[in-house]
N, C-alpha and C positions, 0 to 999 in steps of 0.2 A: 699764251695772251698772246689777243693780236693788235694791230698798233691803237686802235680808237681809244682799249684796250689801255695797254701802257704811255698814252695819249693824255685820259684821261686821268690814271694817275700822277703824271707824270704834273699836272695839273695840281689835284691837291694834294702832294706833297708841296711842293712850291706857292699855296697859299697857308698851307700849317706855316711850315718856311718863311714864311710876308710876321704869319700871322704868333709867333714867338713871340722877336722881343716887344714888339707891342702887348703883348699876357701881363712875361714880368716888369713890365713901370707901368704897370695900372695895377699888380697887383701888390710892388712895394712901394705907390698911389694911400691908395687901403690903410695902406700898412702904420702910412706915414701915420697919416689922418691920429689912427688907433691907437700907434704913438705916440700924438701930441697933443693929445686929451689920456691918458695916461700920465705921461714921462711931461716929456716940455721938446719946443723947440727943438733941438740941437738933436737932439737922440734923434729925433721926425728925418729933419735934414738928411743925418746917415743913413737912417733903413732907403732914403726915397735917391740916398745919395752913390746905394751901394748895388740894386737892382738897376739907377741909370748905371752903372761897369758894365753888372749883370750882361743887361745887354745890347750895350755893349759890346762886348768879352764876340757874346753870342753871334751880329753877322762879322765880326772883323774875324773869326775860325772861319759863319761861313764859308768867305770869300774867301778865304787863306787856299780853303780841299776842294774848293772850284778848283777858282786857279789854278792848285802845283795837283792835282785829278785831270791836266788836261794838255801838261805839261811831260815833259820829261824825263822816266823812271827816277835820273840818274839825280836832275837836277831838281829835280820833284820834294824829294826823299830830304840833302841842304837846305837845300827856303825851306821844305815844312820847320824846319828841328830849328832854323835861323828865327826864323818868323813868330814861333813858340818857346822859345826861349824868351827874345824879347817880354814878349805878350806874357811870360810869365815877372822876367822882373821889374815889369809895374807895375804888376797885381799886387807882385811885394810891395813897391817901391809905394803905391797908396794904401796897403794896409802899414806900413812903420810908420808914410806920416799922423797919420792916423793915431796909430798908440803913442806918436811923440807928444800929440795935440790936444788927443782924449779918452788915451789911453781906459777910464772909466764907461767910454761908454761904444766901445766897438764891439760886444754885442747885436750891438742896434746895428755899426758897418755888420756883420756875416746876416744880421738877419737880413735887411735886403738883399745880398751881395747871393743867399744862400733860396731867394723862389726865385729861381729858374727851375731847382733839383720841385717842386709843385711845378708848376709849371710844365715842367716836362712830364712829370707824375699826371697829371692835370691829359696832357697831351697821349699817351699813352692808356690813357683806361676809352677817351675814345675814340684811338684807334680801333682798339684789339672789342669793344662796342661796338665798330660799322663796319668789322672784320667777322662780327658777331652774327651777324642782318646777313649781310652777306654771302656764309656759310650755311643759314636757313630758312 
């Protein structure tokens, strides 16, 4: 691959990585509106909150990985484990709080949090379709 091709690929990757959190928030907002129409406002707020948390986690993980890749290997491993552990504890803490106060509505939060999976699948399909176009 030549340098201009690498630059184009890097720019495209950067656009996709910036677009993913926006798509997560947008999808969770659409699901929250639907949830509000069908169920209630608390469930809709939990769906949206789950999507917001998923977008924040994506941004946080992306920044952490970028930072660790540019530091030394041994330091990166220790820092990566520490940051990932803290992140996991925060997610578990939020789920615990929601279970404690809204136990009957935990599925609404989980649905919002799971929008990241739908967005990843969408981006994978778009990326594969571009790859197919490139090969033809």
